C-alpha positions in Angstrom: 87.9 88.4 183.3 87.8 89.1 179.5 90.1 86.3 178.1 91.9 83.8 180.3 88.5 83.0 182.3 86.5 82.6 179.1 88.1 80.9 176.5 88.8 78.5 180.1 85.1 78.2 180.3 84.8 77.4 177.0 87.9 74.5 176.9 85.8 73.3 180.0 82.7 71.4 178.5 83.7 67.6 178.0 87.2 68.5 179.3 89.5 66.6 181.0 89.0 66.9 185.1 92.4 69.0 185.8 90.1 72.1 183.3 86.8 71.3 184.9 88.9 71.7 188.5 90.9 75.0 187.2 87.8 77.1 186.4 86.4 76.1 189.4 88.8 77.8 191.8 89.2 80.0 189.5 85.5 81.8 189.5 85.5 80.8 193.5 88.8 83.2 193.8 91.2 80.4 194.9 93.6 80.7 192.0 94.3 82.8 189.7 95.4 82.8 185.8 96.2 84.8 183.1 96.5 85.0 179.6 100.6 84.4 178.1 99.9 85.7 174.5 102.2 88.8 174.2 105.8 86.6 173.0 109.2 88.0 173.5 110.2 87.5 170.2 107.3 89.1 168.1 105.0 92.6 168.7 102.0 92.0 170.6 100.3 92.6 167.9 101.6 90.2 165.3 100.7 86.8 167.4 101.6 85.0 164.0 105.6 85.6 164.2 105.6 84.6 167.6 108.6 82.7 168.9 106.9 80.7 171.6 107.2 76.9 170.7 105.3 73.2 171.7 106.6 69.9 170.9 104.2 66.7 170.8 105.9 63.7 171.5 103.3 60.9 172.4 101.8 62.5 175.1 103.7 64.6 176.3 104.7 68.2 175.1 107.3 70.3 175.9 107.3 74.2 176.0 110.1 76.5 175.6 110.1 80.7 174.6 108.8 83.9 176.6 106.0 85.9 177.2 106.5 89.2 178.2 104.2 91.9 180.1 102.1 89.2 181.1 99.1 90.4 184.0 99.1 88.7 186.9 102.6 86.4 185.8 103.6 87.2 189.5 101.1 85.6 191.4 99.0 82.8 189.4 98.8 79.5 190.0 97.6 78.8 185.8 98.5 80.9 182.6 97.1 80.2 179.4 99.9 79.6 176.9 99.9 80.7 173.6 103.2 79.0 170.9 104.0 77.6 167.6 103.6 74.3 167.5 104.6 74.5 163.4 106.0 76.8 161.3 104.2 79.8 159.5 101.7 82.3 159.5 99.2 79.9 159.5 96.1 80.1 162.4 96.1 76.5 163.2 100.3 76.6 163.2 99.5 77.4 167.1 98.0 75.7 170.0 96.6 77.2 173.5 98.1 75.4 176.5 97.0 75.7 180.6 100.3 75.9 182.4 100.9 75.6 185.8 103.1 78.1 186.6 105.1 76.2 189.8 106.1 73.4 186.9 109.6 72.9 186.4 111.4 74.8 184.0 108.7 78.3 184.6 110.6 81.2 185.4 108.8 84.6 186.4 110.5 88.0 186.5 108.8 91.8 187.4 107.9 94.2 184.9 110.7 96.4 184.9 108.0 99.4 185.4 106.9 101.7 188.4 103.0 101.9 186.8 100.3 99.1 187.4 100.4 98.8 190.2 98.3 95.8 192.1 98.6 94.0 188.4 101.6 92.3 188.8 103.0 92.3 186.2 106.0 90.5 184.8 107.5 88.1 181.7 107.4 84.3 182.2 109.9 82.0 180.6 109.8 78.5 179.8 112.6 76.3 179.3 111.5 73.2 178.2 108.9 72.6 180.3 107.3 69.4 179.8 103.7 68.8 180.2 100.9 66.0 179.2 97.9 66.8 176.2 96.2 67.3 178.9 97.2 70.3 178.9 95.9 71.5 175.6 92.7 73.6 174.8 91.1 73.1 172.3 92.8 70.5 170.9 96.3 70.8 168.2 96.3 73.8 166.1 93.2 75.5 167.6 94.6 77.8 169.7 95.1 80.8 167.8 91.3 80.8 166.1 90.0 80.1 169.7 92.2 83.3 170.6 91.0 85.8 167.9 87.2 84.1 168.6 87.5 85.5 172.5 89.2 89.2 170.8 85.5 90.0 170.2 84.7 90.1 174.3 87.9 91.2 175.1 87.3 94.5 172.6 83.8 95.0 174.2 84.6 94.6 177.8 87.7 97.1 177.2 85.5 99.6 175.5 83.0 99.4 178.5 85.8 99.4 180.8 87.1 102.8 179.2 83.2 104.3 179.1 83.6 103.5 182.8 86.7 104.8 184.7 85.6 108.5 182.1 82.9 108.5 183.8 84.4 107.9 187.4 87.0 110.1 185.9 84.5 113.4 185.1 83.0 112.6 188.5 86.3 113.2 190.5 87.2 115.9 188.3 83.8 118.0 189.1 83.7 117.7 192.5 87.1 119.1 192.5 86.2 122.2 190.2 83.5 122.7 192.2 85.2 122.7 195.9 88.6 124.3 194.4 88.4 128.3 194.9 90.0 131.0 193.4 89.7 134.7 194.2 86.5 133.3 195.9 84.5 131.8 193.6 84.3 127.9 192.6 86.4 126.7 189.5 83.6 125.1 188.3 81.7 129.0 187.8 84.8 129.9 185.1 83.4 129.6 181.6 86.6 128.0 179.9 86.9 125.7 182.7 83.3 124.7 182.5 83.5 124.7 178.1 87.0 122.3 178.5 84.8 119.7 180.9 82.1 119.9 178.3 84.2 118.7 175.6 85.5 115.9 177.9 81.7 115.2 178.2 80.6 115.4 175.6 83.4 112.8 174.7 82.8 110.4 176.7 78.5 110.0 176.5 79.2 109.4 172.9 81.5 106.6 173.8 78.8 105.5 176.4 75.9 106.0 173.4 77.9 103.2 171.2 79.2 101.3 173.9 75.3 100.4 174.6 74.7 99.7 171.3 76.8 96.9 171.3 75.9 95.9 174.3 72.4 94.6 173.1 71.3 91.9 171.9 72.1 90.9 168.1 69.5 88.1 168.1 69.4 88.1 164.4 72.7 89.1 164.0 73.1 88.3 160.0 76.9 89.4 159.7 78.4 86.6 162.3 81.3 86.7 163.6 83.0 88.9 161.1 80.7 91.1 162.4 81.1 90.8 165.9 84.8 91.7 165.8 84.5 94.7 163.3 82.1 96.2 165.8 83.9 95.6 168.6 87.4 96.7 167.2 85.2 99.8 167.2 84.5 100.4 170.5 87.8 99.0 171.7 89.6 101.5 169.3 86.7 104.6 170.2 87.2 103.2 174.0 91.1 104.4 174.2 90.8 107.5 171.9 87.8 108.9 174.1 90.3 107.6 177.4 92.8 109.7 176.2 90.6 112.9 175.5 88.6 113.1 178.4 92.4 112.8 180.7 94.2 114.6 178.4 91.3 117.6 179.0 91.2 116.6 183.2 94.4 116.6 183.7 95.4 119.9 183.4 91.8 121.7 185.6 93.0 119.2 188.7 96.2 121.5 188.8 99.2 120.3 191.7 96.8 117.7 192.6 97.0 115.7 189.4 100.7 115.0 190.7 99.8 112.8 193.9 100.7 109.1 193.9 96.7 108.1 193.0 96.1 110.9 191.1 94.8 111.4 187.7 98.3 112.2 185.8 99.3 108.7 187.3 96.0 107.1 185.4 96.6 109.4 182.1 99.6 107.5 181.9 98.5 103.6 182.9 95.4 104.5 180.4 97.7 104.8 177.2 97.9 100.9 177.7 93.9 101.0 176.2 95.2 101.6 173.2 98.1 99.3 173.3 97.0 96.1 174.6 95.5 93.4 172.8 95.9 95.2 169.9 97.3 98.5 169.4 94.3 101.0 167.9 96.1 101.6 164.6 96.2 97.3 164.6 91.9 97.8 165.3 91.6 100.8 162.3 93.2 98.0 159.8 90.7 95.7 161.0 87.9 98.7 161.1 88.6 99.4 157.2 88.4 96.1 156.1 84.4 95.9 157.4 83.8 99.6 156.4 81.6 98.4 153.5 79.2 96.1 156.5 80.0 99.2 159.2 79.1 102.2 156.4 77.1 100.3 154.0 76.5 102.2 150.5 73.9 104.8 150.0 71.5 104.1 147.1 71.3 106.8 145.0 67.8 108.6 143.3 66.4 106.0 141.0 68.7 103.3 141.4 
């Protein structure tokens, strides 16, 4: 929803009939799609080092490589695959392809994890998969630029999801503390418990204020895409940090109930992905530092 579909819809305009049909199928729920960017040959946050390759020959392309930890890999009909068509780390060395996952040469294998139930997480291997140039999204050499542009939307969505998830957890934990009794009194009446819970609420409300700010239309947006990338990096990193704080605080408050099969401790494990997927928090902090002058303008001195 945050990556694959927006990229496909952007390519839909004026595109081949195939893209229009695929986009319509995904929108009406009759097909699934995944984004296959994270590479088997490079860290997921370093897309310019990926080893998946695409070779062009006339009106045909050949795709080879492995993509790891791909959501919907085991169930999707299609994948948007980022591949290298030229050596080097330049943005123009990468192309985005729409790949049917039933094509000869495509194999799938489930990820080696017990987490993320329902995500159909897995690896995709492409062994000299043959496609037509009509499967190229946005034109040769524009893949990484298109993907990077969509990152702003993915980062904002990540922050919004983190805020919603933290709010849901806090509501469930408050209900638990109100119903759970020790020595005849609800845990909610314990001052130490209330203060720990309030710290988590404070973290959540800070994230919520940031999300509300960035969700507002910015018609005057003087900073353009660079500012949008910086601001959404802030909200994604803040979302990951907020979830860590809320889950670390609320996990012990749930006691043994937190270890149920669908309990808060399982959620605590899985929400660590918010600081990893789509670029690690450390990578985002570098980006935030690069744009710190725009994010934190210099304060004018008196008399200047």
